[in-house]
N, C-alpha and C positions, 0 to 999 in steps of 0.2 A: 310213679307220678309222671316221669318223662314219657313212658309208654302211652299213658292216657292222653297227654298233650299231643304226642305224635299222631295218634289215631284221630283225634279231633281235627288236626290240621288236614289229614288225608280226606276226612269226610267233608270238611269245608271246601276242599278242592272241587267238589261237584259244582259249586256255585261260580267258579272263576270264569268259565266260558260264557255263562249267561249274562254276566255283567260287563264283559269286555265291550268297549266302544258303545256304551248304552247310556241312557239318561233316564232319570225318574221325573215324571210330570205329576204334580199335585193339583187336583181339581176340586173346586168348591162351588156349590150352588146355594144361593141364599135369597129368600124373600125378605126384603128390607122393610116392609110395612110402610107404605106411603112416604118414601124418602123424598122430601122436597115437594110433597103433594098435600095441600091442606084441604080437609073436608069438614063437614059439620061435626064429626066425631073425633077425627085426628087433626089437631090444631097446632099452631105454633107454640102453644103452651104445653100440651100433653104429648107432643111428638116433635119437639123442637129439633131441627136439623143439626144444630151445633152439639146438642146433647148426644144425638145419634152418632155423630162422627166420633165422639169420645168412646162410646160403647163399641163401635166397630173396630177402632184401633185396639181396644182391649181384647176383643174376640180374636183378632188376627194374631195375637201373641200365642194363642193356643193352637192355631193351625194356619201356617202362612202358605197360601197356594201359589201356583204358577199361572193358573187360570181361575178367575173368579167371575162367575156368571150370576146375575141378579135379576129378580123380578120386583115389580112395584117401585120403580124409579119414576119420579114425576116427569111430566112431558117437557119441562123447560130444558132446552138443548144445552144450557150451560152446566147442568148438574153433573154429567160424567166427568168433565174436567175438574170441577170443584171437588168431586169425590176423590179423584186421584190425588189432587194437591193436598187434601186434608187427611187422607187415610193411607195412601200407598207411597207416593213419592215424598217421603219425610225422613228425617234423621239421616240425611246423606244419600238416601236411595233416589235414583232418578230414572230407572229403567222401565217403569210401568207405563203402558199405553192403553188406549181404549178405542173402541169403535161403538158409537152410540147405536141403540136400536132404532128401527124404523117405526113410523106411526101413521101408516096409511089408513088405519081403521079409526083414527082420531080418538084414541083412548086417553083417559087421564093418567094412565099408568103404562110404562114401557119396560122393555127388557134392556139389558146392557151387558157388555163383556169387558173385562180388564185382563191384561196379560203381561207376562214377563218378557220384555222385548230382547233380553239376552238369550232367550231360548227359542222364541217364536216370532214369526212374521205373519201378520194377518194379510192374506192375499185377496180376499173377496168377502162381500157381505150381500146376502140375498134375503128375500122373504119367501117362506114356504106357503103361507096363507095369510089372509087379512080378515077373516070372519071373526067378529067380536074383538079380538086383539091380534096384532101382528105376531107371527112366529118367525124369529130371526135365525138365519143360517150363516155361520162364519166358517171360513176355511183358513187353515194355518199350515205353514211350512216351518221346518225346524232349522235353526241357525247352524247346527252341527251336522246336518245331513248333506254330505258332499254330493250325493246323487241328486239332491233337490227333487226327490220323487215321493217322499213320505208326506201324506196329507192327513191332517186331523180336521174333521168337520164337527162343529158344535152347534146343535139346534136348541134354541131356548124358547120354551113355551109356557105360557100362563093360561091354563085352560079355565073355562067358565066355572065360577064358584056356585055353590048352592046345592041343596038337596032336591029330590023330586025328579020325576021322569023327564020333565022339560029341560032341566039343567043337564041331566045325563045325556039326553039327545044332543044338546049343543056341544058338550064335551066330545061326544062321538064324532060329530061333524067336523070339529077342529082336528081330531086325531086322524080321520079319514083324509082330510085335505093334506095333512102333513105326510102321511104315508104314500099318497099318490105322488107327491112332489119328490120324496126320497126315492121311491121306486123308479121314477123317471130319470133322476139325476145322480143318485148315489148308491146304485146297486153294488153290493159286495165291497163297500168302502169302510174306512175307519170313521165311524159316526158315533157321537154321544148325543143323546137327547136328554135335556135336563129342564127342571123348572118346578113350578107349583102346579101340579096337575089336578088338585082338588078331588082326588078319588077316594071314595069311602070303602071300596072293596075291589078285589082283583077280578071280580065277575062283571064289573061295569064294562059296557061296550067299548069305551075309550081305551081302557087298559088292554082289553082283548085285541083291539085293533092294532095297538102298538107292538104287542108281543106274540101275536098268532103266526106261527111259522107257516101254516097252511095257506093263509091268505096272501102273505108277502114273503115267500120263501127266500128271496134274494136280498131282503133288507129289513127283516124283523129285528126287534130289539130284545135283549136278554136282561132280565132283572138280576142284579148281583146278589139279591137276597132270596132268589128262588132256590128251593121251595119253602125254606123254613120261615121266611119273612113275608110270604105271600098268602093272602086270604082276606077275610073280612076284618079290616083294620079298625073300623069305627067303633069306639067305645068298647073295645075288646081287650081285656087285660092279657090275653095270650100273646099279643103283639106289643107288649109294653116296651120291649127292647128296640122297637123300630118306629115308634111314634115320633113325629116331628112338629106337631101342633096340638094344643096351644101351650105356650110357656106360662100362662097365667091360670091359676085355679080361680082366683077372683080378680076383677079389674075395676077399680074405682074410677079410673080415668075415662072409661068408655071407648078408648082407642083400640086396645087389644081385645081379641076374642078371648073369652074366658072358658072355664070348665076343666082346665088342666090338660095334660098331654094325653090325647086319646084318638088322634088321627095321624095317618101317614099320608100327607099331602105332597111331600117334597121328594123328588126323584132325580137320580142320574141312571139312565139305562144305556146299554152299549150294544153296538152291532155285533153280529157273529164274528166279523173280522177281528174286532178288538178282543173279544173273549178268546178266540182261537189263536191270536197273535199272528195272523197270516201276513199282514203287510206292514211290518215294522213297528207296530204298536200293540202292546199286550196289557191287559188288565192284571194287576197284582192281586192274586187271590186273597180274600179276607180283608182287603184294605178299605172296603166301603164302610162308612160310619156316619152316624148322626151325631154331630158335635154336642157333647154335654148329656147325651142320653145314656144313663146308667142302668136303665131297666127298672128304676124305682120311682118313676114319675107318673104312673097311671092315675089320671084324674087329679094330679098334683102339679104344682109349679116347678119350673126347671131349677129354682134356687132354694126350694124349701120342701122337704128337709134338705140338709147339707148334701150337695152334689158330690159324688165319689169319683168322678172321672175328670172333672176340670176344677180349677180353683174356685173358691167362692166369689172372687172378683170377676172371673169370666162368667160364672153362672149368673151373677147379678146383671152383667152386661147383656147376656142373652135374654134375660127376663125383661130388661128395660127397653131394648132396641126394637124387638119384633115379637109377634106371637108365633113365629116359626123359628126353628133352629136350622143351621146349615147342614147339608149333607156333603160328604167328601169321598173321594176315591183317588187311587194312585195308579199310574200307568208306567210301563217301561217302554222306552223308545229305543229300538235296536237299529243302530245305523249301519250294521253289517248286512242287513237283509236286502236282497235284490228284489225289489217290489215288482219287477217285470216277470219274475217267476212266482206266481201266486203261491206263497210259502205255506203249504198245508202241513208240512212235516215238522210241526212244533207241538210238543206235548204240553197240554194245558190242563191244570186242575186247580180246584179251589178247596181250601182246608178250613174248617170251622168246627168248634171254636178253637182258638189258639191264643192263650193257653187253654188246655182241656183238663177236665177232672174225671169224667165218666166215659165219654165216647169222643172219638175223632170222626167227623163226617168228611168224606172226600167226594167232591163232585167232579166228574170227568167230562172233558170235551175231547172227542176223538172222531175224526172223519171215517176212519176205517173200522169195520166190524172185526172184532177179534179179542184176544185175551190181553189183560193188563196185569202185570205182576206187582205186588205191593210188599215192600220190605220195611220193617221198622228196626233201627239199630239204637243201642244205647251208646254212651260216650266211650265205652270200652271196645266198641266195634262188634259187640255180641248181637246176634239176631234175636229179637224178642217177639217178633210177630211176622208172619208171612202168609200171603194168600194170592191166588190167581183168580181173577174174575173175568167173566165174559161181558164185553161192552157191545151191546147190540144196537145202540143208536147214538146220536150226537151227544146227548146229555144223559149221564147215568150216575148213580151214587153208590157209595159203599161206606159202611160203618165199622170202625175198629174200636172194640172195648178196651179201655186203658185204666179202668178203676182198680185193677189188680197189679198195676205196675208202680214201681217206686217213683216218687216225685223227682223231677229233674229234666235235663235236656236230652232230646232224642232226635234222630234223623230219619225222615220218611223218604224212601226211595221208590219211585214208580217207573216202570218200563212198559211202554205201550206195544201194540201189535207190530209196529214197524221197527221195534228195537230202540226207539228213542227213550232216553232216560232223563229224569229230573229229580232233584232232591231238595227237600225243605226242612228247616229246623222246626221241631215241635217241643213245646214246653208242657209238661204234665205237672199239675199242682194239686 
């Protein structure tokens, strides 16, 4: 028994250098559904802001972020402060701050950002474009960054809603405006773009504009669900694990969209810099999630049948507050990185699913063409799988069959062409 514990401690030692002088940043994007905005169908009766605040507080018990970006906040400039006072700076907490979105387009709905001021300082706010709705750009520095050089840029977009070629064209125009702005101002930077994109398929021009490496090689965005969660999402049960709208199968109030969960409208996409961990900020592989989505919601409500990944109380709050569910992801901020040296020598890989039962899928990011060695150990330190694969582009994938392995904890060690090594814990169930 002592031998097993000793070996486990040795294997866990692989993680120690990665977490030294680093911080985890939790990010959430959420469409609040006409928060403080009254319409003919969403009224003070069926979308009461006091009721919504109660639901939001409940939802935050399931995932408490450091950055919360939102769409569909009403245009009243007092709403962001009210939101903080009622939902974030409560129960003795006083560190949340906000920077309201702009509204040059004179929309009834705006974007907004809320952030943990013990970790972050908002240093600037700009507009990327104003066609149909403003797209907001926020730049943050980190309180624990002694170099004062690591910057995170958050872009919040609420693209044009609706089906048909005309709406697709409008979404494309907004996406093109955004990418021209980012290409001009934020090439090879740490950028997240998030929001309600109203996309029905990955073949839509707007999605292709945001993610096409050929068109914007210095600032394209990577979808954390690529490739397994990318495709024709609309009313397609194949993507039931990734749908974010609608929380209602039926809606008697007429405020929420109905039909059940059958669209992936809500996104957080990341720049290549964040995916590759080049300039102090790195995506934690597999951390992207749609809160409350257990894969059993296709054309059903988020709270019926019983939700298997959040409590029924949280599922009910998701049901009542909005016809969208939040999407979340986690980042590691490494304060040891010298961002003056474009740090490309970081091994980055994404593992899914984890826990796994049949296969482990590994997605690699590697600048240099060459071999990557894959080793899988059990808790006794015994090698149970090994392979060497040739990585011939920036993004490539590998599948490890694990259905013949005993259930339990394993350690996956990967070494890239430069000799860099990283290790992750894997659970096989």
